[in-house]
C-alpha positions in Angstrom: 124.7 106.9 127.0 122.0 104.7 127.9 118.5 106.2 127.1 115.7 105.3 129.6 113.1 102.8 128.0 109.6 104.0 129.7 107.9 102.3 127.4 108.6 99.2 128.7 107.9 100.0 132.2 105.7 97.6 134.2 104.6 99.5 137.0 102.9 103.0 137.7 100.1 102.5 135.5 96.4 101.1 135.3 97.2 97.3 134.0 94.2 97.3 131.2 94.3 95.2 127.6 94.6 97.9 125.3 92.5 96.3 121.6 94.5 98.3 119.4 97.2 100.8 119.9 99.8 102.6 116.9 99.8 105.2 114.3 98.1 106.8 111.5 99.0 108.4 108.3 101.8 107.4 107.6 102.8 108.4 103.9 105.2 106.3 101.3 105.4 105.1 97.9 104.0 101.7 97.8 104.1 98.9 95.1 100.8 97.4 93.9 99.8 95.2 90.9 97.7 96.3 88.5 95.5 93.8 86.4 98.4 93.4 83.1 100.6 92.0 86.0 103.0 95.4 86.0 104.1 97.2 89.3 101.9 100.5 89.7 103.8 102.8 92.4 101.1 104.7 94.2 100.9 107.0 97.5 100.0 105.2 100.6 98.9 105.6 103.8 99.2 103.3 106.1 97.6 102.8 109.6 99.0 100.2 111.5 97.7 99.4 115.1 98.7 96.3 117.5 97.2 94.9 120.8 99.3 95.8 124.1 99.2 93.8 127.3 98.2 94.7 130.4 101.7 94.4 131.9 103.3 96.5 129.8 103.2 100.4 129.7 103.7 101.2 125.8 104.3 100.1 122.7 107.5 101.2 120.3 105.9 103.7 118.0 108.8 103.9 115.7 109.3 100.2 115.4 106.0 100.8 113.1 107.5 103.0 110.8 110.9 101.5 110.9 109.0 98.1 110.0 106.9 99.0 107.5 109.8 101.6 105.4 112.5 98.5 105.5 110.0 95.5 104.5 108.6 98.1 101.6 112.5 98.8 100.3 113.3 95.8 100.5 110.3 94.2 98.4 111.2 92.7 94.9 107.8 93.1 93.5 104.3 94.1 94.8 101.7 93.5 96.9 98.6 91.8 96.5 97.8 92.0 100.5 99.2 93.1 103.4 99.6 89.9 105.0 103.4 90.1 104.6 103.8 93.5 106.8 101.3 92.3 108.9 103.4 89.4 110.0 106.3 91.5 110.1 104.7 94.1 112.3 103.6 91.1 114.8 107.1 89.9 115.4 108.6 93.3 115.6 105.9 94.0 118.6 105.4 90.5 120.0 102.0 91.0 119.9 98.8 88.7 119.7 96.8 91.5 117.3 98.1 93.1 114.1 96.0 95.6 111.8 97.3 97.5 109.3 95.6 99.4 106.2 96.8 101.0 103.0 94.5 103.5 100.9 95.5 105.1 98.1 94.2 106.7 95.1 94.8 104.4 91.9 94.8 104.8 88.1 92.2 102.8 85.7 93.0 103.3 82.4 89.6 104.6 80.1 88.6 105.4 76.4 85.6 107.5 75.9 82.8 105.7 74.6 82.5 107.3 71.1 85.6 109.5 70.5 88.1 106.9 71.7 90.2 109.4 73.5 92.5 107.5 76.2 91.9 109.1 79.7 93.0 107.9 83.8 90.4 108.1 85.9 91.1 108.0 89.6 89.3 106.0 91.9 90.4 105.0 95.3 91.5 101.9 96.8 92.5 100.1 100.0 94.2 96.9 101.3 93.5 95.8 104.7 95.1 92.9 106.7 94.0 92.1 110.2 95.9 89.1 112.2 94.8 87.2 115.5 97.5 85.0 116.3 98.3 83.0 113.3 95.4 83.9 111.2 95.0 86.6 108.8 92.3 88.3 107.2 93.0 90.1 104.2 90.5 92.4 102.5 90.3 94.7 99.3 88.2 98.0 99.3 87.7 99.6 95.7 85.8 103.2 95.7 84.2 105.0 92.4 82.0 107.6 91.3 79.7 107.0 88.8 76.1 108.5 87.7 72.3 107.6 89.2 69.4 109.0 87.2 66.5 108.4 89.0 63.5 105.9 87.8 60.3 107.3 89.1 61.7 110.5 87.9 62.4 108.8 84.1 58.6 107.6 84.4 56.9 110.6 85.1 58.7 112.9 82.6 58.2 110.1 79.2 56.5 111.6 76.4 54.2 108.7 76.2 53.2 109.4 80.2 52.1 112.9 79.2 50.3 112.2 76.1 46.3 112.3 75.8 45.0 109.0 74.3 44.5 110.6 70.7 48.1 111.8 70.6 49.4 108.1 71.4 46.9 106.7 69.2 48.8 109.1 66.2 52.2 108.1 67.8 51.8 104.1 67.2 50.4 104.7 64.2 54.1 106.2 62.6 56.5 104.2 61.3 58.1 101.4 64.2 61.5 103.0 64.7 60.0 106.4 64.6 57.4 105.9 67.4 59.6 103.5 69.5 62.3 106.7 69.7 59.3 109.0 70.8 57.9 106.6 73.1 61.3 106.4 74.6 61.7 110.0 74.7 60.4 112.7 77.9 61.3 116.0 79.4 64.6 114.6 81.0 64.9 113.0 84.5 67.3 114.3 87.6 70.4 112.2 88.3 73.2 112.0 91.0 76.4 111.4 91.4 76.8 107.9 92.9 79.9 106.6 95.1 80.2 103.3 95.1 82.5 101.4 97.7 82.7 97.5 98.0 85.2 95.4 100.7 85.5 92.0 100.0 87.7 89.8 101.8 90.2 88.1 100.1 91.6 84.4 100.1 89.9 82.5 96.7 91.8 80.3 94.6 92.8 83.2 92.0 93.9 86.6 92.3 91.1 89.7 92.2 92.4 92.7 91.1 91.0 96.2 91.9 90.1 96.6 88.0 88.1 93.5 88.7 86.1 95.0 91.6 85.8 98.8 89.7 84.4 97.1 86.8 81.7 95.5 88.3 80.8 98.8 90.5 80.9 100.8 87.7 78.6 98.5 85.4 76.1 98.5 88.5 75.3 102.2 88.1 73.0 103.9 85.5 76.2 105.2 83.7 79.9 105.0 83.9 81.9 108.6 84.3 84.7 109.8 82.5 87.3 112.6 83.4 87.0 113.9 79.6 83.8 113.7 77.8 83.5 115.3 73.9 80.0 115.8 73.1 79.6 112.8 71.0 80.5 110.7 74.1 78.0 113.2 76.6 75.4 112.5 74.1 75.9 108.4 74.2 76.3 108.5 78.1 73.3 110.6 79.2 71.3 108.1 76.6 72.6 105.3 78.2 71.4 106.5 81.8 68.2 107.2 80.5 67.5 104.3 78.1 70.1 101.7 79.2 70.8 102.0 75.4 71.7 104.4 72.9 70.7 104.9 69.3 73.6 104.1 66.8 72.0 105.6 63.2 68.9 103.0 63.1 69.9 100.8 65.8 69.1 100.7 69.4 72.3 99.0 71.2 71.1 97.9 74.5 74.0 98.1 77.5 74.5 97.7 80.9 72.7 100.8 83.3 69.7 102.7 82.7 67.4 104.4 85.5 68.7 102.9 88.7 67.5 104.0 92.2 70.4 103.6 95.2 68.8 99.9 96.3 69.1 99.1 92.2 72.7 99.9 92.4 73.5 98.2 95.7 71.6 95.3 94.6 73.4 94.8 91.0 76.9 95.2 92.4 76.0 92.5 95.0 74.7 90.5 92.8 78.1 90.4 90.4 80.0 90.1 93.8 78.3 87.0 94.7 78.9 85.3 91.6 83.0 85.6 93.0 81.9 83.9 96.8 84.5 80.8 97.7 86.7 81.3 94.1 88.1 84.9 94.4 86.8 86.2 97.7 85.3 84.9 101.0 82.6 88.0 102.2 81.6 91.3 100.7 80.1 94.5 101.8 78.5 96.8 99.1 78.0 100.5 100.0 75.8 103.2 97.8 75.3 106.6 98.2 73.4 108.8 96.0 74.1 112.7 96.5 70.7 114.2 95.4 70.4 116.6 92.9 66.9 118.7 93.7 66.9 118.9 97.5 67.9 122.2 98.7 69.8 119.9 101.7 72.5 117.7 101.6 70.7 114.6 101.2 72.5 111.4 100.4 70.4 108.3 99.7 72.3 105.2 101.0 72.0 101.6 100.9 74.0 98.6 101.9 73.9 95.0 101.3 76.5 92.5 102.2 77.0 88.2 101.6 76.8 88.3 105.9 79.7 85.6 106.6 82.4 87.4 108.5 82.7 91.1 107.6 80.4 93.8 109.8 77.9 96.1 107.9 78.7 100.0 108.7 77.3 102.4 107.1 
């Protein structure tokens, strides 16, 4: 018995072009390359759409799942972009436009800064391909949560800004190293979790890995976060967020980080990504959201910056 194919009907519906029609949240094991060249299997959530001409009632929805499942099953290596899948979907649908994305949790190897405990930090990543006719645009999105310490709060809390002229003179008469430690100290400063996201358009001469983007984003914050911290690690992390460095016996070790507004984090990340333009990436967007810790409401400070080439800005 031949079943009717209603999707291919050409009458009985408004003849309008549909820009995107497809499926969302298709889950499957998915292979991606990590920075050392080995294959990392992740659980990906696939969204895929195509365009539909005005003269056809509907697309074959199951064809998306079949095409993706078969392509991934037959893949001998891993994916650096979704362009191969997009081209197969375009051929399967006979469509001029195809969009496919795969977002997933991704493990990053970390080591605690003082006790050197090996840990795994989970960040999120997404591969996207958007194809119009034969032209493909490939994107990589990476999102991580780090720490932001308020520069204004620190400045108000600094001990040197709360001393009388006589007290400040007394501190400055102390041995230089002791005076420096006292003048760097304060009553504390409020901090918040900072959600940092970057989307880059791939297509440079060299491969860009998820870990490369993560390293840039983590370095743009006041301090990096860790899934595990012992007390010596916590001491160093909080010192870095407060001072942009830490004391190691009698020596102050300067690092990246330190007090940063949401605007500072966005600019530092964008500055590092800008160096990669035309070499590893074609465009970028950085979005930073600080989840404020001293407000009663769920206030989120947000900043966004982009290279402003092809990507649209979306907060």
